[in-house]
C-alpha positions, 0 to 999 in steps of 0.5 A: 153380326153385332159388336157385342160379343155376348149378343144373343148367346142363348139360354142360361144353363148354369153358373160358374162353379165356386167349389172348383178352381176357375182358370182362364183356360178351364173352368166348371159350371154348375148346371141349372135345375131343369137344364142340361149340358152334354159333351161338345156343347158350346157355352159362353160367360162374361167377366166384368172388370173395373175400368175396362170393357167386359171379357167374354169367355167361350168354350166347349164342354169337355166333361160332365158329372152328376153327384148327390150333394148331402151324401157322405157314404156310397150307401146313402144313395139308397136312403136318398132315393127312398126319401129318408135322407135329404139331398139333391142332385147337382150336375156340373160341366167342365168347360175348356176355353176356346176364345177370349174376347178381348184377349185378356186372360182372366178367370171367370168369376164364380157365380157368373151366368153361363149361357148356351152359345147359339147363332153368332155367339157359337160361331165366334166361340168356334172361330167360324167368324174368322174363317174367310172360306169355310168348308162344311164338314158335318153337323155338331152335337147340337145339330148345327153345321161345323166348318173347316178353315179352307186356308189350312187345307188348300195350302194357303196357311197349311195343308194335308189331312190325317185320318185315323181309325179302326178299319170298317168302323171309323168310315175313314174313306167315307169321310175323305170322299165327303170332304172332297165333295164338300170342297168341290161343291161348297164354292170355297175354291171359287173358280179354281174348283172347276180345274181342281183334281182328286186322285183316289186309290181304291184298295178295298173292294169296288166301293169307290168305283161308283162315285158318279152314281147317285145313291138309290138309298138317299132319302128326304131327311138326308137331302135336308141334312145336305141342304143345312150344310149348304150342299146339294145332295148328289153324286160326283159329276165328273169321275174317271175310273182306272183298273189294272188289266185282267190276268192272262188277258192279251187285250188288256180288259179292265179287271173289274166285276161290278162296273162294266162301263166307263172303266179304262185299263192302266199299264206301263209299256216296257219302253216306259218302264225302262226309260222312266227308271221304274225298276226301284218301285218294284222294290218298294217295300221298306224292308228292301231299302235295308238290303245291300242289293238296292245299289244293284237296283239303281245300277240295273235301272240306269243300264236299262234307261241307257240301252233299252230301245223301242222294238215293236211294242217291246224293247231291244236290249243288247240286240235281244227283243223282249216282248214281256216283263217276264222276258225282261226279268229273265234277260236281266238275270241272265246278264247278271249270272254271266261273269262277262256282263255282270259288271256292266249291269251291277257294277264291279264292286258288288258281290255275287251274294248281293246280285243273287239276292236281287235276282231272287226278288226280281224273279219273284216279281214276275207274277205280280207285275206281269199284267201291269208292265206290257209289251203286247199292248199298243203304246198309242192307246190311252193307258196312263194315269194322268190327272191333268188330262182326266176327269175332276175325280180319278179313281185308281182301283187296286183291290185286285192287285197283290201287295207288291203290285199295289205298291208299284202302282201307288209309287209310280203314279205319285211320282209322275203326278208330283213331277208333273206338278213340279214342272208346272211350277204353280200350285193351281190347280190343286190336286188332292191325293186320297190314300188309305193304308198310309202306314203301309206305304209310309211306315215309321221305320225304314225307307222306300221309294214310295215313302220318299215320294210321300215325304216330299208331298208332305213337306213340299206339296203345299207349295205345289198344290198337292194335298195329301188326304191320308188314312190309316188304322194306326197313326202311331205307325206312320212316318212322324214327319207326314203326320206332323205336317198334316194341318188337319187331324181326324179321328174316328173309332180307335182301338184302345191300345192305339188311343193311348199313344202320344200321337193322339195327345191333341184329344182331351181325355174325355174324347180319347175315351169317346173315340173307343165308342164312336159310331160310324159317321162320328169323327173328331176333327182337330184344326189349328184355328180351334184349340179343342177338337170338334165332334161331328157327324157327316151325312150319309153319302149321296153317291153310291158306295157299292153296286147295290146302291148305285142309281143310274149315272149320267150317260156322259160319265160312262164313256171311257177315255179309250172310247172318247179318244176314238169312237170306233175303238174296241174296248180292250183292243191293243192292236193296229186298226187292221186288227179291229174285227168288223 
């Protein structure tokens, strides 16, 4: 890189317009005949100053217009087209300043030559030269790589990513997984990349269950695109998949249909449910926190933690052995309905109506949570979601679970992972949490145990090395503190009503309009280093996104934790060794 900030800037494309005001932050350039400028092009010009070194002003094209010069009426366009009225077409582009070097904020001079920024000039205009660690995010409109400053992702100077867009069109999850792939494979984390972890919640279909399978549709052009980004095209090398047990299956077989190998069941034993005080996560809807029965929830959870004792896989409470979640619910309701024991469980100051409201909600949870909270499966069998003991990428499949069960899994898993990082007391290794439908788990209004955990991650996760990559259709419906704590904001295709919300004020007017038309794979990324969001296209996934794309995965990734722990274990077996049928 040379000392001259305008060295090798690229072709001349126009001159600073003299019929529109030029300011240090925004100016217009007339496009030269035979040249063109499109939205997102990067340009650079120079302002000569007396007795001082020249000032280089670089920026991004944020609007382009074309008009007939010499026309007075709208109908003149027909006469001009027929050649009977003299006029010429003139294009002009609005440029939003991204960098002034040196920082002397003066406007460019009308008539000054404007160049298309290329090479080092482009890198300087977009502040890439100041990024010590650059994460490739995709290609700009000019076909050249666009980078993310790793300092604003890994917690060094900022953390967290917020991705917004219409479901099924904005490719939010695809971009989140590509970003993870780039972080893990680009080398920006150095030696820390080996131990860094990712926790991904899969909420729609089984599309994320094949991250370790190469994409059979990958072609040479896509591989070349990855190469231009400095990445090798391939699948995630180290993936572990967890799924809930099937309904009514006493062996705990994972409830997945398309992936038949390398999947483990996750569940919680009744002992864990009671000892870890997980009852509040049964009432994890924000509406629950508005009800008076929340005091009953915490009172009952405390009672279970104090008095529940392990008993042959289940628990014993008040001398009664309980072998399933349904048994536990029935026992709690029975004790609350008894005048003699109600005070011990719910507290003396709680009215009967509040207790009954709690009981109704608790009874309603039996169907949704019965397969997740078990007393009939062995506690020694691996069943916990623990990223520190899992693969580099842990996928937790939720798509077959009802809404209440999804909330329970997300809340309890995030709680345990965050507490584990707190106890470790260090930010390394990093843990990236990818969660879609963030507006459901952390809505703007109300409160819930899940929302409190997510707020904790958003506000304290940076110091603990927990990075939230949240995706949602509507950022306007997500808790403000989570969005504002996200250093990186990404927007795909937006709904027109959503695009008008103040949460997208960081987008220039032209980009707000373009977000209504964005095709899948096109994203607008805003990061603190650059004053204008960058438009980019990220490459087609090199890993399978559905079973029809899945190539052959490496054999070592297809073994489940259960099989790895015990080579003689029967997948789905929850009994003692004597029960294994040889």
